[in-house]
C-alpha positions in Angstrom: 200.5 -31.9 -61.3 199.8 -31.4 -65.0 195.9 -32.9 -65.5 194.5 -34.0 -69.0 190.7 -33.4 -68.3 188.8 -35.5 -71.2 185.2 -34.1 -71.7 185.9 -30.6 -70.2 183.8 -28.3 -71.6 180.4 -28.8 -69.7 179.1 -30.8 -66.5 181.2 -32.3 -64.2 184.2 -32.0 -66.8 184.1 -28.3 -66.6 183.7 -28.3 -62.9 186.9 -30.7 -62.5 188.9 -28.2 -64.6 188.2 -25.3 -62.4 188.5 -27.4 -59.3 192.0 -28.5 -60.1 193.2 -25.1 -61.1 191.9 -24.0 -58.0 194.1 -26.6 -56.3 197.1 -25.1 -58.0 197.5 -27.8 -60.9 197.8 -26.8 -64.7 195.2 -28.5 -66.7 194.5 -29.1 -70.5 190.8 -29.3 -71.2 190.2 -31.5 -73.8 187.1 -31.5 -75.7 185.2 -31.1 -79.0 184.7 -27.7 -78.2 186.9 -26.3 -75.0 186.4 -22.6 -75.8 182.8 -23.3 -74.1 185.0 -23.1 -70.9 183.9 -19.7 -69.1 187.8 -19.6 -67.8 190.9 -17.7 -68.3 193.6 -19.0 -66.5 197.7 -18.7 -67.3 197.7 -22.8 -66.1 195.0 -24.0 -68.5 195.5 -24.9 -71.8 192.3 -25.8 -74.2 193.1 -28.7 -76.5 190.2 -29.3 -79.2 189.7 -33.4 -80.0 187.1 -36.3 -80.2 187.6 -38.4 -77.5 187.0 -41.5 -80.2 189.9 -39.8 -82.4 193.3 -41.9 -81.8 195.3 -39.0 -83.4 194.0 -36.5 -81.3 194.2 -38.1 -77.9 197.8 -39.3 -79.0 198.6 -35.6 -79.3 196.8 -34.7 -76.0 198.2 -37.0 -73.7 202.0 -36.6 -73.4 203.6 -34.5 -70.5 200.5 -34.9 -68.2 200.9 -37.0 -65.0 197.3 -37.5 -64.5 194.1 -38.1 -67.1 190.5 -37.7 -65.9 187.5 -39.1 -68.4 184.5 -37.3 -67.7 183.4 -37.9 -71.3 179.8 -39.0 -72.0 177.2 -39.0 -75.0 174.7 -36.3 -75.3 172.0 -38.3 -75.5 170.4 -41.6 -75.6 170.3 -41.6 -79.0 174.1 -41.0 -79.3 174.4 -44.4 -77.1 172.3 -46.5 -79.6 174.2 -44.9 -82.5 177.6 -45.7 -80.7 176.7 -48.4 -77.3 180.5 -48.8 -76.8 181.2 -44.6 -76.2 182.8 -45.0 -72.9 184.7 -48.2 -73.7 186.0 -47.5 -77.5 187.3 -44.1 -76.3 188.6 -45.1 -72.9 191.0 -47.8 -74.7 192.2 -45.1 -76.9 193.2 -43.0 -73.6 194.9 -46.1 -72.1 196.8 -46.8 -75.4 197.8 -43.5 -75.5 198.9 -43.3 -71.7 200.8 -46.5 -72.0 202.8 -45.2 -74.8 203.9 -42.2 -73.5 204.2 -43.1 -69.6 201.5 -41.4 -68.1 200.6 -43.0 -64.7 197.4 -42.1 -62.9 193.9 -42.6 -64.6 191.0 -41.1 -63.0 187.7 -42.4 -64.6 183.9 -41.4 -64.1 181.4 -44.2 -63.7 178.4 -44.5 -62.1 176.6 -46.5 -58.7 175.0 -49.4 -60.1 177.8 -50.2 -62.1 179.7 -53.6 -61.1 179.4 -55.0 -57.4 177.8 -51.5 -56.5 174.6 -52.5 -57.8 173.9 -54.5 -55.0 173.4 -50.8 -53.1 170.7 -49.8 -55.4 167.3 -50.7 -54.0 165.9 -53.8 -56.5 163.1 -51.2 -58.5 165.5 -49.0 -59.3 168.2 -51.1 -60.3 165.4 -53.1 -62.6 164.2 -49.8 -63.9 167.0 -47.7 -64.2 170.4 -50.0 -64.7 168.1 -52.8 -66.7 165.9 -50.5 -68.6 166.0 -46.8 -69.0 169.9 -46.5 -69.1 170.6 -50.2 -70.0 173.1 -49.0 -72.9 175.0 -46.6 -70.8 175.4 -49.2 -67.9 176.5 -51.8 -69.9 179.3 -49.7 -71.4 180.5 -48.7 -68.0 180.7 -52.3 -67.0 183.2 -52.9 -70.0 184.6 -49.4 -69.2 185.7 -50.5 -65.8 186.8 -54.0 -66.5 189.3 -52.4 -69.2 190.4 -49.7 -66.5 190.9 -52.6 -64.1 193.5 -54.7 -66.1 195.2 -51.6 -67.8 198.2 -52.0 -65.5 197.9 -48.2 -64.8 197.6 -46.7 -61.4 193.6 -46.2 -62.1 190.6 -45.0 -59.7 187.3 -45.3 -60.7 184.3 -43.0 -59.6 181.2 -44.1 -59.2 178.7 -41.5 -57.9 175.1 -41.9 -57.4 172.2 -39.4 -59.1 174.2 -36.4 -59.9 172.4 -32.7 -58.6 173.5 -29.2 -59.0 175.1 -26.8 -56.3 178.2 -26.1 -54.8 180.7 -28.6 -53.3 180.0 -29.4 -49.5 183.2 -31.5 -49.5 181.2 -33.7 -46.7 180.4 -36.5 -49.0 181.2 -40.1 -48.3 184.1 -41.9 -50.1 184.0 -45.9 -49.7 185.8 -48.5 -51.4 183.9 -51.2 -49.6 180.2 -52.3 -50.8 178.7 -50.4 -47.9 175.8 -48.1 -47.9 176.0 -44.2 -48.8 174.1 -41.5 -50.0 172.2 -42.1 -53.5 172.8 -38.9 -54.5 175.7 -36.1 -54.9 176.6 -32.9 -56.7 178.6 -32.5 -59.5 180.8 -29.9 -57.6 181.7 -32.7 -55.1 182.0 -35.4 -57.9 184.7 -33.0 -59.6 186.1 -32.5 -56.2 186.8 -36.2 -55.8 188.2 -36.9 -59.2 191.0 -34.1 -59.1 191.8 -35.4 -55.5 192.3 -38.8 -57.3 194.8 -37.5 -59.4 197.0 -36.8 -56.2 198.8 -39.2 -54.2 196.4 -40.9 -51.8 194.6 -43.7 -50.2 192.3 -44.6 -54.1 194.6 -45.7 -56.2 193.4 -49.3 -58.2 190.5 -48.7 -55.9 186.6 -48.2 -57.5 185.2 -45.8 -55.2 181.4 -45.3 -54.1 180.8 -41.6 -53.4 177.6 -39.8 -52.3 176.0 -37.1 -49.8 
């Protein structure tokens, strides 16, 4: 497959790029500074651009089979300046995918968004979702609604607290609202995001992942 990773220069996005290459896919790493990737591979293309620039996204999307969105603002101040960071960029990506007939969209959201809020202990939900991270969680809600009504073959990933470390590949994946571990490594999140690009059971589902 040809996979476009948006937000590919660091964190989960960078691990997605490596994971996809290891699984035999061709990858376009899209970010403001894709040269930050410490990777050199014959199936890797670096594409500099902004998630919020329609011309950049329209130019990058054609020719791919799937798009993974892992882009996130660099700080809470950035969210205050643009409280629609996720949803504005995702709208641009969806428009480009429809125009260029790219079918699969995989989006990194968070545990606590939508109906998965029921899985978080009430004090944690009150402190994190409704207070400390109120702006990004509210925008993830808008983003998810937009993705679910896009008409694309979408998959939404909702991981819990992100940790460092290698992929264990023993994490839980549930599309039902059922209890899961509340933390997961970025490497395992990346493993799921790439898996979700491939044919499988997760199309048009929001999936809670943890472990």
